[in-house]
Every structure is written in C-alpha cells, then in structure tokens.
C-alpha positions, -999 to +999 in steps of 0.1 A: +093-158+272+130-151+272+126-126+302+115-156+324+147-175+315+169-144+321+154-135+354+165-147+388+131-141+403+108-168+415+074-160+400+043-173+417+028-178+382+031-165+347-002-168+327-001-166+289-035-161+273-038-175+238-065-156+220-070-180+191-035-176+177-023-195+146+014-190+152+021-219+176+020-197+207+004-224+229+030-250+218+059-226+227+043-220+261+040-258+268+077-262+260+085-235+286+062-252+311+085-283+312+114-262+328+093-234+344+063-248+362+052-213+372+041-208+336+006-218+324-015-211+294-051-202+290-069-207+256-098-185+246-126-200+226-114-185+193-103-149+188-124-129+212-104-097+215-078-082+238-104-072+264-117-107+267-081-121+268-070-098+296-102-104+316-097-142+313-062-140+326-069-116+354-098-136+367-078-168+366-047-153+384-041-166+420-015-141+434-023-112+458-010-088+431-015-093+394+004-076+366-007-077+330+017-068+303+016-071+265+035-100+251+059-077+232+072-062+264+071-026+251+075-018+288+104-038+303+092-062+330+117-046+355+093-015+357+070-038+376+088-026+407+078+010+399+041+001+400+046-020+432+063+009+450+037+034+438+008+012+449+024+005+483+035+040+492+004+058+479-021+033+493-036+022+459-051-010+447-044-003+410-013+012+394-012+019+357+019+025+336+019+057+316+038+069+286+024+104+289+036+115+323+073+115+312+077+112+275+115+112+279+111+076+290+098+066+255+128+054+236+111+043+204+080+063+194+050+051+174+045+065+139+034+101+142-002+093+130-007+066+156+009+086+184-012+117+178-043+095+173-036+081+207-033+116+222-066+126+206-082+094+219-071+104+254-087+138+251-120+124+239-118+097+267-114+123+294-142+143+281-165+113+277-158+096+310-145+122+334-113+101+340-082+122+345-055+097+334-031+109+307-026+074+292-051+046+297-039+024+268-004+015+280-005-023+283+012-025+317-010-024+348-010-038+383-041-048+403-046-062+437-064-095+435-094-081+454-096-051+430-092-073+400-121-095+410-143-065+416-134-048+383-130-076+358-162-094+368-180-062+358-162-056+325-184-059+294-162-047+265-140-072+246-124-046+223-095-021+229-114+003+251-116-023+279-088-004+297-109+027+300-140+007+311-119-010+338-106+023+351-141+038+350-154+008+370-126+013+396-135+050+400-172+041+404-163+016+431-139+040+449-109+019+442-078+041+443-058+041+411-024+058+405-007+066+372+031+059+371+056+069+344+073+039+328+098+032+301+083+023+267+095+015+232+073+009+202+075-026+188+063-031+152+036-056+144+006-040+161-028-058+158-048-026+160-066-021+127-082+012+115-116-003+121-107-014+156-094+020+164-126+037+152-147+013+172-127+023+203-140+058+200-175+046+197-171+024+227-162+054+249-198+065+245-211+032+258-190+031+290-211+055+310-244+038+300-230+003+308-221+014+343-246+041+351-262+021+380 
C-alpha cells in the first residue's frame, strides 16, 4: 500500500481483495482507510483462489476503467499509463501487460524452471484456445467497466487459468484486446504450487467447452 502514500494522484477507488489471508491483510487495509478513503477491502468467503478474488474485485469496481494488479507490484503502478494510452489510441476495451513482447523490460527474472514452464504454458495455451497473446499470465490488466461486466460475469474458473478464460471470453464477444509491453521484476514468495501449475494446464482444455455456445 506504500505506493498509495507516495503517489500524488487522486484515485477514484483502490480495492484490496482479501482471499482468506491469515497475515492481517484486512487489518492493514483498514488502517489505510482512515487516511485514504478511496481504499476499501473485500473479503472472500475463505480461500477461494486467485480467479475468484479477481472476479470479486472487478465486479465490485465502480470506475469507468478498472486496473487489476498483483499485490506485490511486480509491474510498477506507473505502467498503468501505458495500458491507458494503448487502449485509447488503439480503440480497445481491454489492455493486458506483457513480459514477453519486450523481455529487456524484465529487470529480475523468475528462476529458469518457472520461466520456461511459463513459456511452455503459453505455447500450449495458444494451441488449445487459438489466442495469439504472448503472455496471458502477467497480473497487470486494464478493462473498461462495460467489458469487465460482460467478461467477469461469464468467468467460471477460480484457479490460475482464469486469465486465459477471460481473454477467450473477450475474443468470443468481439471485445478488442491489446497486449502491451510493461516493466516487470520477479518478487519471491509466489503462491503457485506445483499442483496448481499442473491444474492450470488441465483447465486449458476446459475453456473451449465452457464457452462453446
């Protein structure tokens, strides 16, 4: 939350989704709320998964444009402007941050096994879904409110493949999406387990069947 304190911007709102944390996250957010009324917290009914948490926050957001970002700020919040400019100039309703379009912007890489597993996931994803994006898993994405309502009300997956599902839904609905290179640095402390990663591959096979109508 330090970036809120350091910024001179007036945010319409900042939503923190607490997915059943046990580290006092909700209490920290409530402390910030006293000084920053733009901040509010949403609590999930237990630990439901990242897909559920992002969907909860996106559907509760009130602004015309909605950014979601991972709490570790692997992509600096200032790169929000890149997504805004890309969406505006290219007539898109969704702009997604990408580590793959310009890898020179990655200042701290993931361990090699994780990085190459991610590249393999992207290859399988493009084969399974027909999506052409080079990086669907960067946790830095901008949606217009109208697009968010259309997409996230249709999202079914609660696991880590929800990003792919949302972009697949956008494509099915004809919602223009652009991929934008952003800065990124790996922050240790990932919550992605081996089992969760393997389930993500399996979920790719479900996405077409979930939205085949």
